[in-house]
C-alpha positions, 0 to 999 in steps of 0.5 A: 500500500503506497503512502499517500498525502491527501491534503490538497490545500496543504500541497498547494500551500507548499507549492504556490509562491506569493505571486499568482501564476497562470499558464496554458498548455501552449507554454509547455516545453514540449507543446509542439512535439511531434513525430517524423511526418515522412517516416521510412521503413527501417533498414537494419545495419545488422541482423536483428532477430526479434526486436530493437527499440529505436526510440524511447523518449519520455518527459515529465513537466510540472506546471500550473493551469490557473491555480491547479497543479498538474503533471504533463507526461510525454512518451514517444516510442518506436520499436522495430520488430523482426520475428513472430514473437516480437510482433505478438509481444508488441501488437498491443500497447497499453496506455498508463491512464491511471490518474489521467485527467485529460488526453492531449495527444494520442497517436499510433502507427505502423511503418511496414517493411515496405514503407507503407504507413498505417496510422491508427484512428480513434476506433483502433484505441480500444477499452477493456475492463479488468473484472477482478479489480474493476478498473478500465484500461485503454490500449492501441491495437496494431494491424498490418504488422509484418516482419521488418515493421516499426510500431510507433506511438506517442501521447501527451497526458495531463495527470494528477501530479506525483512530485514527491518521489518517482522512479523512471526506468530507462532500460529493459530486456531489449536493446534500445537506441535514442533513449532520453528523459526530461524533467521540467518544472516551474522556475521556483520549484527546484527538482532533485534527481539521482541516477542508478545502476550505471545511468549517467547523471541528469544534466541541467539545461542552463540555456533556459531561465524561466524553468528548471530542465534536467535531462539525460540522453543515451545513444544506446542502452544495452539490454539487461537479461533476467538471471536466477536469484536476482531481482530484475527491476531494481537492477535496471538503469533508472532515475528517481526524481522529486520536486525538492524545494519551493525556492521562492519561500525556501520551503522543503516539499518532500522530506522524510520528516514531513512524511513521518509527521503526516503518517503519525497524525493520520494513525494516532488520532485522538480517540473518543472515550467510547472507542477506548472502552471498546478497545479495552473490551477487545483486549480482555478477549485476547488472553493477554495477562498482566504478568506476561512479559512483553514478547508474550504479550506481543505474540498473543496480541498479534495472533489474536488480531489475525485470528479474529479480523480479516485484513486486506488492502481494500480501498474503502475509507470506512475500513480504515476507521476504528469504529467500523473495523471493530464493528465488522471485524474487517480492516484495510491495511491502514485500519489494521495499523490503527487497530494495532497501534491503539491496542499497543498504546493501551498496553503501554508497549513502545513501538514504531511504525516503519515505512519501507518497500519490497526490495524486489520492486525497489531498493530503498535509498537512505540518501534520497528522500523520496516518497516512492520508497514509502510503500509498505507498513510494518511495526518495530518494537525497540525494547525487544528488537522485533518486528511484525506485519499488521497486514500479513496474516501468514506471519506472526510476531518476529517475522515480516514479509522477507522482501521487506528485510535487507532494505532500509525503512523510515522508522517513525518514533513518537515524541512529546513536546509539552502537550503536543505529540508528533512523529520523528522519522529516522532511516535505518536498515531492516536486518534480515531474520537470522538463518537459523530461525528458518529451518527445514529439518528432516529425520529419517530412520530406515530399517533394511533388516527385514526386507532389503528391497523394501525398508521400513521408514520412520520420517519426521519433518520440521519446518520453522520461520519462512519455511513454515509460512502459509502452513503453520498460520493457516492450519487452523483455518482449514477443514479436517480433510484439508488438515490431513492432506497438508500433514500428509503432503509434508511427509510425501514430499519424498515418497509419494506413492506410499501408505502412511501409518501412525501419522501425527503432527505438532505445533500446527497453530499460528501462535507457535509460528516463530516459537516452535517448529511445525512437525509431521511424522509417519511410518511407511515402507517404500522401495522407491530408493532401492534398485537391484543390480546383479548381486548388489542393491543400489540405495539412492540415498541422495534422493532422500533429501528431495530434489535440489536446485542446480545452477549452471552459468554458461554466460558471464553473471552480471548481477549479485545473488539475492535470496528471499530469506536466509535459511538452514537445512539439517538432515539426519538419515540413519539406516540399518542393514542386515548383518551379512550386508555392507556398504562399499562406498560410504566415503562418497558421503563425505562432502565439505563445500563452503564460503568463508569470510573473516573466519566465518562460514557464510554458506556451507554444504557439509555431509558426513557419516558414522558407522557402528556395526551395521548401522550408518548415520548420515548428517547433512547440514546446509545453510546460507547466512547472507541474503545477498552474495556479491558478484565476486563471490558468485562462484562460491555460491554456485558451488554450495548450491550445486553441492546439494544437487551433487549429494542428491545423485549419490548412490550407495552400493549394498553388497551381501 
């Protein structure tokens, strides 16, 4: 959910200088912009198999029309297509019409391989509706496109402005030429810009004085290809911009301090006596006792709210108001935040609202104060150094969506100044959860003594932290047959076609999440891992740890590895053979692949065995302590990942 500042009067007060200003669209910098009126078929200098972006020009201009403040958005794009796939991918172009008040220019055409120009008219601009979110959207539908054609369009929209921090991406998974971006604003509203991922810094146009104009132009932008375990969009060349100051009044327009104060005033509104009474009554139902320590209180409160309230990102204003939330037991994200903070105030538990963003969408830059980073809410408890997500019902105290960690956030602390209270914002790093808090453990006992070709198996599997997300917290919401199916699926992940006996489970409640691992166990017999080969039996012991990822890198890696969360795997496999059998290649179980920094293993795959009589015990440990692995250390990461895949292929020879 994006942080939105809604006080229009305050916005205008910040923007307007003392002197009244009125402009018309004819005074816009690109008011007379147009495309080539005599286009020709594109002759590629070299073979293009697919598509090539020949032009990608964007411009954003902020300006007043009377006393109304608007953003004017220009986009001109031309794409050469030379394959069926490229034609299919580009024969529809969707228009970004959200927040658009007026379409000023809207053109599209096809220039065929023979040079024929097919210009679209209004009938070719179609409208459709997304039934799921009930939003309408418009798109160009191109006809007559053949291999070697160019698809070209441009539009100029008058929009409601986003001036407190926005990102423009100037790279994609296609090679591009003639890429540019302009940012233009009135001469008293100074922008601030910053480039990322190798994009050149924007230059200021010093030839004009009545406006600010910053621009960047690139003759060529190479494509960036997606890579496994690397977020794509945050790694693309991009620029972030905002209107920073009203220099006529020396007034700041977009700062984290301003955001913190605004969020605080919206969340911590004064409550009526009747509302406080309802909140206290609700707390009595939560099983929170005075003698409970802070962590226990927080766990009980978190679980109680998520078990008794439906929370979703529903754009209904009523569901952000506490009275309505308490009445219908339904809240949107802002309503859930108000519910949590109100109850925490009554419990007198110190807490801070934190605003951040999914790092797969965008990396939070602590040195650029832009509101585009303020998208997702979590809560931080400084006394116990723990977080929770007030809206994610798949998680409990101590865990927030993994994508919100290993990123920065704006921490909003309550400060009292006499009778007045407000929020002060500080940017801090959100530490990822430690690797040993998200375990996936497997314990297998196999008895070959009665039947070498179909051993008896006792299996126990444990999962905690992010490895138990969507399972442990949802279990109580399932029907009985669904619960049975879930427990059995945890066991049958290794052997599917088996008959289970003595099935049991433990710690399958939301209140256990982050405290106790969810456990499932069962007994069965299986011949899945045994194969006769002459006088020997082949025991595919490696397959008992389940399928493993393999990473092969034929081309040079370009991006850092970035995992969703830190993780730990522990497996114990014990098997007993008949007295007249032995294993001829136990040494193949010994593996030790790791990466070390400053004497500490940051990732590792280790396996070893012990032999007592005819009983073998194999212990396998694998862990990843860091979310991110640098490009320089990629080969180490690949070796550790592939070590698990190599173990997966180990076959022991059982000889009688």
